[in-house]
N, C-alpha and C positions, 0 to 999 in steps of 0.2 A: 608480484610477478615482475614488475619493472625493475626493482632492485636486484632480485636474486637471479632472474633469467634474462634480463635485458629486453623483456617483451612488454611493450606498452599497450595494455588492453584498451585504454580509452581511444588511442589513435586507431587501433584495429576496428573497434566498434564504429567509430565515425566513418572510416573508409568504407566499411561494409554497408552502412546505411546510405552513404552517398552513392555507392555503386548500384544499390538497389533502387535508387531514385527517391528515397524518402526525404532528402533535404530539399527537393524541388517540388514537392506536392503539398497540398493543403487539405486533401480529402480525408486523410487518415491522421489521427493524432498519435504521435510517437512519444512514449514516456520511458525514461531511463531511470531505473531504480538502483540504489546502492546504499549500503550501510556505512560507507566510507565517505566522509564529507570532502576529503581532498579529491576524490574521484569526481564528485559532483561539481566541485569548484572548477576543475579542468574542463568538464563538459560545458559548464556555464560560460567559460571563456571562449570556447570554440564552436558552440552550436546554439540553436534556438529551441531545442527540444524541451519538453516539460521534464523537470527533474524531481524525483521522488526520493526523499530520505527515508530509508527503512530502519526503523527502530527495532532491532532484533533482540530485545529483552522486554520483560514484562514491566510496564510503567503504569502508574495510576493517574498522574497529573504532570504538568509541565510548568516550570517557572517562567515568568515573563522574559527573563534574560535568555533562557534556553530557546524560547520561541523566536526571539529577535535574532539569535545566532543562526538558527535553522533557516530563517527567511533569507539570509544572505546567500545561501547556496542551493536552496531547494524551493520548488513551487508547491509541493504537496508532501504529505507524510504517510507512510504505511506502518501499521501497528499490528501486533498479534491480537487475535480475538480475546485472549485472556486479559489484555490490557483494557478492554472495554467491558467485558462480562467475566470477571474473575470466577474461577471454579474452585469448588471444594468437594472432593469425592464425586466428581462428575456432575455436580449441580452448580448452576450459576448462583452466586451469592448476592450480587447487587450489580448495578451499572455505575461505572465511574463517570466522572465529568471530563474525561480526556478528550473525547470527540468535540464537545462544546468548547473547551479551552483552545484546542488547535484551530477549529473553524473561526472562533472569535478573533484569532490572531491572523486570519486570512490564509490559513493552510487547509486545503481540502484533505480529507482523511480517507484512506483505503485500508480495509482490513484484510489480513492474509492468514494463512492459506486455508481457505475453506475447502473441505473435502466431503465426498459423499458417504464414506464409510461411517457407519453408525458408531463405531468404537472411537472415532475422532471427535464426536460431538457430545456436548453436555446432554444429560437426559432431558433437560427442559425443552429441547428441540424435537423430542419424540422420534428420534432416528430419521428425521425428515430434513434433508439438505435444503429444501426450499423454505421450510420454516426457519431454518438457521439463517439463511440469507435475509429473509424478511425481518428477523429480529435485529440484525445489524442495520439494514436499510431503513425500515420504518421505525423501529424501536430506538436505535442509537443515532440514526441520522447520518451514517457514513456516506461519503460521496461515491464509493464504489467498492467492489470486492475483487480479491485476487484468489483465483481458484484453479485447481488442477482439473476441474470438470466444467468447461465452458458451456456444455449443453444444459447443465442444471441452471446456470446463471441465465442462459437465454430463455429457458422455460419460465423462470421467475419473472424475467423482464416482460415476456409475452403475457403472463397472467396478471401482472400489475399494471399493464397498460402503458 
């Protein structure tokens, strides 16, 4: 957008967050996610918000050199659910070591985008969005979930204590 339209999204987001008072408060955590490392570098230079690098392709592991590079511009990583529990014909086939690799490098891991629709979930989760969240949190050990259904995540949080 910056090159083609002359519109700097980073500056616009920073101004909006500042105007809303987020830069002067500590009660709520603000996390900014992008799949573009240069966007996160610019945020890192201008703000103190937590920055999340979104890996928007299916990956199974990460090389130490990649982890070191990510840590230069991000505080955490978000990955697709299939990167943690690969699927074959709507069944999970195994659990990768991706979460462990990222966390061992000091990068918290968030899984995206969990949905309530049974058609979006592997059969292993029994068409139960709460069971799906539990598999990622308790089974894979992710630090958090990104969902279009916050009430489901809240219900899981209340049930798990």
